[in-house]
N, C-alpha and C positions, 0 to 999 in steps of 0.2 A: 709769782706769775711768770710768764715768759719774758726773756730778755729781748725778744724781737717783737716790736710793736706792729710794723708793716714790713712785709717782704715782697719784692717783685722778682720773679725768676721762673725756674722750670722744675717740674716734677714729672719728667718725661715730656709733658706738654707745658705750654706757657700758662702761668697763673699768677694770682695775687693772694697773699695771706694777710689777714688783719685780725689781731686779737685771737690767734689760734684757729680762726675759721679760714677757709680757702675757697677760691673761685677758680676753677681750671677750665681752660679752653680746650679745643681739639687740635690746636696748632702745634706741629713739630717744626722747630727751627733748624734749617740746614746750615752746615758749616760753610765757611768761605763765601758768605753772602750777607749783604747789608740789609737790615730791616729797620723800618721806623716803627717803634713801639710806644704805646701810650696806655697808661693805667689810670682809671679814675675811681675814687671812693668818696662817699659822703655818708655820715651817720644816719641821715634822714632820707636817704634815697638809694637807688640801686647802684651797683658798681659795674664797670665795663672794662673790657680789654680790646684794644685796637691794634691792628697790624697793617702797616702801609696805608693809614688813613681810613680803613674800614673796620667797623665794629665786628668782632668775631665771637664775643661772649658778653652776656649781660645777666645779672642776677642779684639776689639779696646777699649782703655780706656784712656781718657784724653791725647790724642796724641798732641804733640806740647807744652804741659805744662812743666814747670820747677819747681824745688823745691829748696828753699833757705836753707842755713845751719842754725843751731840753733834750737830753739823750745824745746819741752818737749816730751820725750818718755814715754807713759803710757802703762803699761802692765796689762791687766785684767780689764780695765775700759775705758769709753768713756767720754771725757771732753766736757763741755759746755762753758768753758772759758779756756784760756791757763793755764794749771796747776791747774785747779779747776772746780767747777760746776759739781761735780760728783753725780750720782744717784745710790743709793745702789741697786736698782732693776736691773741695767744694769751691775752689777759686775760679773766677771767670777768666777764661783765656780768649782774648779777642780785642777788638777795638770799640770804643765808645766815642761818640761825637755828638755835640749839640744836645747835651743832657740838661734839661730844665725842670723845675718844679713850680707849681702854681698854687695859689691859696684859694682857688675856687675849683669846683667840679666842672671840667670842660664839657661842653655839649658836642654832639656829633659834628656840627658845622665848625666849631672852633678847632677840633682835632683835625678836620680836613684842611682848614686854613693853615695850620701849622705844618702839616705834611706837605701841602702845596705841590701835589703831584710829583713828589720825590725830589724837589729842589729845596735845599736848605741854606741858600745863600743869605736870606734875610734873617735866619735863625729864629727870632721871635717877632711876629708882626707888631707894629707900633701900637696898635690899640690895646694890647695887653699891658704894655709899659704905661700908657697914659692912664689906664684904669687902676694901676697899682696892683696888678694881679700876678706879677712874677715874684715868687718867693726866693728862688735860687736860680741864677742864670749860668749858662755855660761859661760866659766870660769871667765869672767869679771863680769857677773851678780852674780855668786855664791860667789864672794868675797865681795859683798856689804852687808851692814846691812840695810834691808828694814824697812820702817815704816808701821805700821798697822798689820793686821792679815794675814801675808803672809810669806812663807819660800821658799828658793831656795833649792830644794832637790838635793842630790848628793850621789853616792855610794849606801850604804845599804838603806838609806831613800828613794831614788828614786826607788829602786827595790821593796820595799814594796808597792809602789803605782803603780806597774806594768811595770816599765821600765826594760830594758834588764839588767840582772845580769852578770857583766863582770869578776867577781873574781873567779868563780868556775863553773865547769861543772856538779858537783854533788850536787844538792840542795835537796836531799831526806830528810835531817834532818831539813831544813829551810822552804821549800816551803809550800804554802797553800795546804792542803789535804782535798778535798771535803768529803771524807769518815769519817772525824773526827766530822762532824756535827751530833748532835743528835736532832731529832724532838720530841717535846712534845706538843701534842694537848691539847686544853682547858687549857692552862697555860700562865700566865703572870709573868714575872720577874720584881721585884720592884727595884728601884734605891737605891743603897747605897749612902752615902754622896759623892757628886762630881762624881757620877758614871754614870750620863746621858751624853752620847756622841753624842746626836743628832739623826737624823733619815734619812732614805733613802726612796724615793718614786720610786718604780720599782719592778722588779721581785725578788723572793727570792734569786736566784743565784747572781743577781747584788748586793743585800744587803749583802750576805755572803762575796763577794769579797771586798766590801767597808769596812765591819767590820774588816776583817783580815788585810787590808791595814793600819788601824789606829795603829796597834801594841798594842792597849789597850782593844779593844772590845772583849768580851767573849760570849755575848748573844745577840740574836735578838728576839724581840717580834713583830710579824707581825699581821696585821688586816686590814680590809677595812675601808677607810675614804674618804668620798666625791667621791665614785666610784673608788678610786685608792688603790693599795696595798701599805701600809706604814709599815716600819719596824723600831722600836726604837732600838738603839744600847746602850748596857749597858756594864759596865766594870766587872761585876760579875754575877755569877748564884747562889748566896747563898740564896736569898730570893725569894719565888714565891707564887703566889695566883692562885686559880682556876678562869678561865674566858672562858666561852663557845664560845666567839666570837674571841678568840685570839689563835695563835699558836706560840710557841717559839722554837728557835734553839740555842743550846749551842755548843761551840767549845771545845772538851774535849781531845785534844792531847797535 
C-alpha cells in the first residue's frame, strides 16, 4: 500500500489525502501571506478544509477506513518510503506557527474558536486541554531540536515572520514601517562577504515584507528575469553600481 497515510498540502489548490483518496478545495494560497489552515477527517463522517476559520470544502473521504498507530510524522515534506525518499522540489518553503493536532474531528464552532479572528496568542483554548483532546501541541514541537534547515519559531521570531505579537499593544518602535523604504532607480547593490540572503519572486511589497522578516536584510535589488519580478536580498547598502535594468530599495530606519 501507500507509504503516506494522510497528507495535507497542495495540488495546485489546497487539499487533504487519506488512503489514496483526496478532497481538493478551490483555494489557491498566495505567497508571502499568513493563513490559518485546518483539516478534519473521521472515518464515519465527512471531511472538511478550513481557511482563516471558514469552511471552504466539505465532502466524503475514505469513509470506513481506519488508521493504525505508529508511523512517522513528516512536516514540510512528502515521503516516498517510510521516513525517507524525500524530493527537495516537494519541500515546503515558508514558516509554520502554532501547529496542533487533535484526537477528535473539530466542529465548525471549534475551528472558529481556535482561529479566534486571527489572534493566536492563546494558542489552544483551555477547554481542549481540559477534555484531553490535544494529541500534539506546538509547545511540544518547539521543544525539539530538528535536523536540517528548519527552525520552530516562537515569540519574537514568530512575530518577525508575521505571526501575532502577543507581548505588546504598542509596536511603533519595532514594527515594519513601509515609509522607511527608499527607492533608487538604475541602481544595483553589491554583496558584501556573506551578505547574500537569497531572493524573492513576487511583487515589490511581498519582497519588502520578506526582507524585513529576516531581521538581517537591509536592501532589495529588483529586476525582471524570465518574465517574473525577482528581488535579491542583501544585508548591507554600502556598495552600489549603476544598472539601468535594476531598481533597489533600502530600509533606512
